[in-house]
C-alpha positions in Angstrom: -100.9 -179.5 64.4 -101.6 -176.2 62.7 -100.3 -172.8 63.8 -102.6 -169.8 63.6 -101.1 -166.4 63.4 -103.0 -163.3 64.6 -102.9 -160.2 62.6 -100.8 -158.6 65.4 -98.2 -161.2 64.9 -97.7 -160.2 61.3 -94.7 -158.1 60.7 -95.2 -154.5 59.6 -94.2 -154.2 56.0 -93.7 -150.5 55.6 -90.1 -149.3 54.8 -87.7 -149.1 52.0 -84.0 -148.2 51.9 -83.3 -144.5 51.6 -80.8 -143.5 48.9 -78.2 -143.1 51.7 -78.9 -146.6 53.0 -79.0 -148.1 49.5 -75.7 -146.5 48.6 -74.1 -147.7 51.9 -75.3 -151.2 51.1 -74.1 -151.1 47.5 -70.6 -150.0 48.6 -70.4 -152.8 51.1 -71.6 -155.4 48.6 -69.0 -154.2 46.1 -66.2 -154.3 48.6 -67.2 -157.8 49.8 -67.5 -159.0 46.2 -64.0 -157.7 45.4 -62.6 -159.3 48.5 -64.6 -162.6 48.8 -66.1 -163.4 45.3 -63.2 -162.6 42.9 -64.7 -159.3 42.0 -67.9 -160.9 40.7 -71.2 -159.5 41.9 -73.1 -161.7 44.3 -75.9 -163.7 42.8 -79.3 -163.6 44.5 -78.7 -167.1 45.8 -75.4 -166.1 47.3 -77.1 -163.1 48.9 -79.8 -165.4 50.3 -77.2 -167.6 51.9 -75.4 -164.7 53.3 -78.5 -162.8 54.7 -80.9 -165.7 55.4 -83.6 -163.9 53.4 -85.8 -165.2 50.7 -85.0 -164.4 47.0 -88.2 -162.4 46.8 -87.3 -160.3 49.9 -83.8 -159.6 48.5 -85.3 -158.5 45.2 -87.7 -156.2 47.0 -85.0 -154.6 49.1 -82.6 -154.0 46.2 -85.3 -152.6 43.9 -86.6 -150.2 46.6 -90.0 -150.3 44.9 -92.0 -152.4 47.4 -91.9 -151.9 51.2 -90.5 -154.6 53.4 -90.3 -155.0 57.2 -87.4 -153.1 58.9 -86.0 -156.4 60.3 -85.5 -157.8 56.8 -83.4 -154.7 55.9 -81.5 -155.1 59.2 -80.7 -158.7 58.4 -79.6 -157.7 54.9 -77.2 -155.1 56.2 -75.9 -157.4 58.9 -74.9 -159.9 56.2 -72.4 -157.2 55.1 -71.3 -156.3 58.7 -73.3 -153.0 58.5 -75.5 -151.5 61.2 -79.0 -150.3 60.3 -79.3 -146.6 61.2 -82.5 -144.5 61.3 -81.4 -142.6 58.2 -81.0 -145.8 56.2 -84.7 -146.6 55.9 -87.9 -144.7 55.6 -91.6 -145.4 54.8 -92.3 -145.0 51.1 -93.4 -141.5 50.2 -96.7 -142.7 48.7 -98.7 -145.9 48.8 -97.6 -148.2 46.0 -101.0 -148.1 44.3 -100.8 -144.3 44.2 -97.2 -144.4 43.0 -98.1 -146.7 40.1 -101.0 -144.4 39.1 -98.7 -141.4 39.4 -96.1 -143.0 37.2 -98.8 -143.7 34.5 -99.9 -140.1 34.7 -96.5 -138.5 34.5 -95.9 -136.1 31.7 -92.9 -137.5 29.9 -91.3 -137.0 26.6 -88.4 -139.4 26.1 -87.7 -138.2 22.6 -84.9 -140.4 21.0 -83.7 -141.9 24.3 -81.8 -145.1 23.8 -83.1 -148.5 25.1 -81.7 -149.3 28.5 -83.7 -152.4 29.2 -80.3 -154.3 29.3 -78.0 -152.3 31.5 -75.2 -153.7 33.7 -73.2 -152.2 36.5 -72.8 -148.6 37.4 -74.8 -149.1 40.7 -72.5 -146.9 42.7 -72.6 -144.1 40.1 -76.4 -144.3 39.8 -76.7 -144.2 43.6 -74.5 -141.1 43.8 -76.4 -139.3 41.0 -79.7 -140.2 42.7 -78.5 -138.9 46.0 -77.4 -135.6 44.4 -80.7 -135.1 42.5 -83.3 -136.4 45.0 -81.9 -135.8 48.4 -79.4 -133.0 47.8 -81.7 -131.3 45.3 -78.9 -130.5 42.9 -80.2 -128.4 39.9 -77.4 -129.3 37.5 -75.4 -132.5 37.2 -73.0 -132.9 34.2 -71.9 -136.3 32.9 -68.6 -135.7 31.1 -66.2 -138.0 29.4 -65.0 -139.2 26.0 -67.5 -140.6 23.5 -68.6 -144.2 23.8 -68.3 -144.8 27.5 -72.0 -144.9 28.2 -72.9 -141.4 29.4 -76.2 -141.4 27.5 -77.1 -144.9 28.7 -76.3 -143.9 32.3 -78.4 -140.7 32.0 -81.4 -142.6 30.5 -81.2 -145.3 33.2 -81.1 -142.7 35.9 -84.1 -140.8 34.4 -86.1 -144.1 34.2 -85.2 -144.8 37.9 -86.2 -141.4 39.0 -89.3 -140.8 36.9 -91.6 -141.0 39.9 -89.7 -138.2 41.6 -90.6 -135.6 39.0 -93.8 -134.2 37.5 -92.3 -133.6 34.1 -89.5 -135.4 32.2 -88.1 -134.2 28.9 -85.3 -136.1 27.3 -83.2 -134.6 24.4 -79.9 -135.8 23.0 -77.3 -133.2 22.3 -75.4 -135.6 20.2 -74.3 -134.2 16.8 -74.9 -130.7 18.2 -78.4 -129.9 17.1 -79.0 -126.2 16.5 -80.1 -124.4 19.6 -83.3 -123.2 17.9 -84.4 -126.7 17.0 -83.7 -127.9 20.5 -85.6 -125.1 22.2 -88.6 -125.5 19.8 -88.8 -129.2 20.6 -88.8 -128.6 24.4 -91.1 -125.6 24.2 -93.6 -127.6 22.1 -93.7 -130.3 24.8 -94.1 -127.7 27.5 -97.0 -126.0 25.7 -98.8 -129.3 25.4 -98.2 -130.0 29.1 -99.4 -126.6 30.1 -102.7 -127.1 28.1 -103.2 -130.5 29.8 -103.0 -129.1 33.3 -105.5 -126.3 32.7 
């Protein structure tokens, strides 16, 4: 016996976690991992057992790049004894095809940014920085600390995650204190090229 589903029966896949919702989930996941998993992050398989969601749906929810149905997000949060509130999810700001195109068209100059293709941890810090920059619209955020603790890697990772939120991205390292004149020339050259392109 086959089951036919009408198009109306299909779930509406149209929301992602907001920064606030994602941060709330990350904090609950970290607390649960510390309490129930010897401080180790949950694997996707463990998350699947806990939330009754597929591995693919879990990945989509955590990456916040592809929309899922609201009920899936609700199940995920329930797995960590959280209640889904209206501010925890929203429709994506642009259709994903447009978003991908926009990312390709961004004007970016990553200069000598380090490779962050392998980057572990710092989810809570990244979520807090993203909240400040995107939702709170902070104009200046300083990452301070002794050398070698990963400030540059954190900044590059954050920039990569937020590149779709900005029209122009310019990355410059201030390591080894480059002369201000050289720094400004480099940034101004990029801005001049960008200005010519938009005319």
